[in-house]
C-alpha positions in Angstrom: -18.7 -7.8 -12.8 -17.2 -11.2 -12.8 -20.1 -12.8 -14.5 -20.0 -10.2 -17.2 -16.3 -10.8 -17.7 -16.6 -14.6 -17.8 -19.6 -14.9 -20.1 -21.4 -11.8 -21.3 -24.3 -13.6 -23.0 -25.0 -15.8 -20.0 -24.9 -12.8 -17.7 -27.3 -10.9 -20.0 -29.7 -13.9 -20.1 -29.5 -14.1 -16.3 -30.8 -10.5 -16.0 -27.6 -8.7 -15.4 -27.4 -5.3 -17.1 -24.0 -5.9 -18.8 -23.9 -2.5 -20.4 -24.1 -0.8 -17.0 -21.5 -3.2 -15.6 -19.1 -2.3 -18.5 -19.7 1.4 -18.0 -19.2 1.2 -14.3 -16.0 -0.8 -14.8 -14.6 1.7 -17.2 -15.7 4.6 -14.9 -14.1 3.1 -11.8 -10.9 2.2 -13.7 -10.7 5.7 -15.2 -11.3 7.3 -11.8 -8.6 5.3 -10.1 -6.2 6.1 -12.9 -7.0 9.8 -12.6 -6.5 9.7 -8.8 -3.2 7.9 -9.3 -2.1 10.5 -11.8 -3.0 13.3 -9.5 -1.2 11.8 -6.5 1.8 11.0 -8.7 1.8 14.6 -10.0 1.9 15.9 -6.4 5.1 13.9 -5.8 7.0 14.9 -9.0 7.2 17.8 -11.3 4.4 17.6 -13.9 5.6 17.2 -17.5 4.3 15.4 -20.6 6.6 12.3 -20.2 6.3 11.9 -16.5 4.7 8.4 -16.6 7.5 6.6 -18.5 9.7 6.2 -15.5 6.8 4.8 -13.5 5.4 2.6 -16.3 8.4 0.6 -17.2 8.8 -1.2 -13.8 5.0 -1.8 -13.8 5.2 -3.6 -17.2 8.3 -5.5 -16.1 6.5 -6.7 -12.9 3.5 -7.8 -14.9 5.6 -9.7 -17.4 7.8 -11.2 -14.7 4.8 -12.5 -12.8 3.0 -13.6 -15.9 0.4 -11.7 -17.9 -3.1 -12.6 -16.9 -2.0 -14.0 -13.5 -3.0 -11.6 -10.8 -1.0 -13.3 -8.0 2.0 -13.6 -10.3 1.9 -9.9 -11.1 1.8 -9.2 -7.4 4.9 -11.4 -6.8 6.6 -9.7 -9.8 5.9 -6.3 -8.4 7.4 -7.4 -5.0 10.5 -8.7 -6.8 10.9 -5.5 -8.8 10.3 -3.3 -5.7 12.8 -5.3 -3.6 15.4 -5.2 -6.4 15.0 -1.4 -6.7 15.3 -1.0 -3.0 18.5 -3.0 -2.9 19.8 -0.9 -5.8 19.3 2.2 -3.7 20.9 0.6 -0.6 24.1 -0.2 -2.5 24.2 3.0 -4.5 23.4 5.9 -2.2 23.6 8.5 -5.0 20.9 6.8 -7.0 21.1 5.9 -10.7 19.6 7.5 -13.7 16.3 6.1 -15.0 18.0 3.9 -17.6 19.0 1.1 -15.1 15.4 0.8 -14.1 14.7 -0.4 -17.7 17.7 -2.7 -17.5 16.2 -4.3 -14.4 13.0 -4.9 -16.4 15.1 -6.4 -19.3 17.0 -8.6 -16.8 13.7 -9.8 -15.4 12.4 -10.5 -18.8 15.4 -12.5 -19.8 15.2 -14.7 -16.7 11.5 -15.4 -17.3 
């Protein structure tokens, strides 16, 4: 999979079936996304816009850590998660979903 991602032509010449690698990659990614959606649907009420509250902090974490940098996105996710945890510690009632987006905007402005 890594050889196909780095240089498709060289992987093909080396005898790697790049089409199968690409199909397996999309299949695994789609299966993991479907499993995540099902598990998330168990936790919340299912409605058409249910992913937006979940997606905004994910993008904020990826942008905070740097797009294309896996370890940076991991650190960005930790920072966003810790910030949201402290938000819940200091405000027991919880906030509406809008401040989650403001955390993302704050993290974007500091980057």
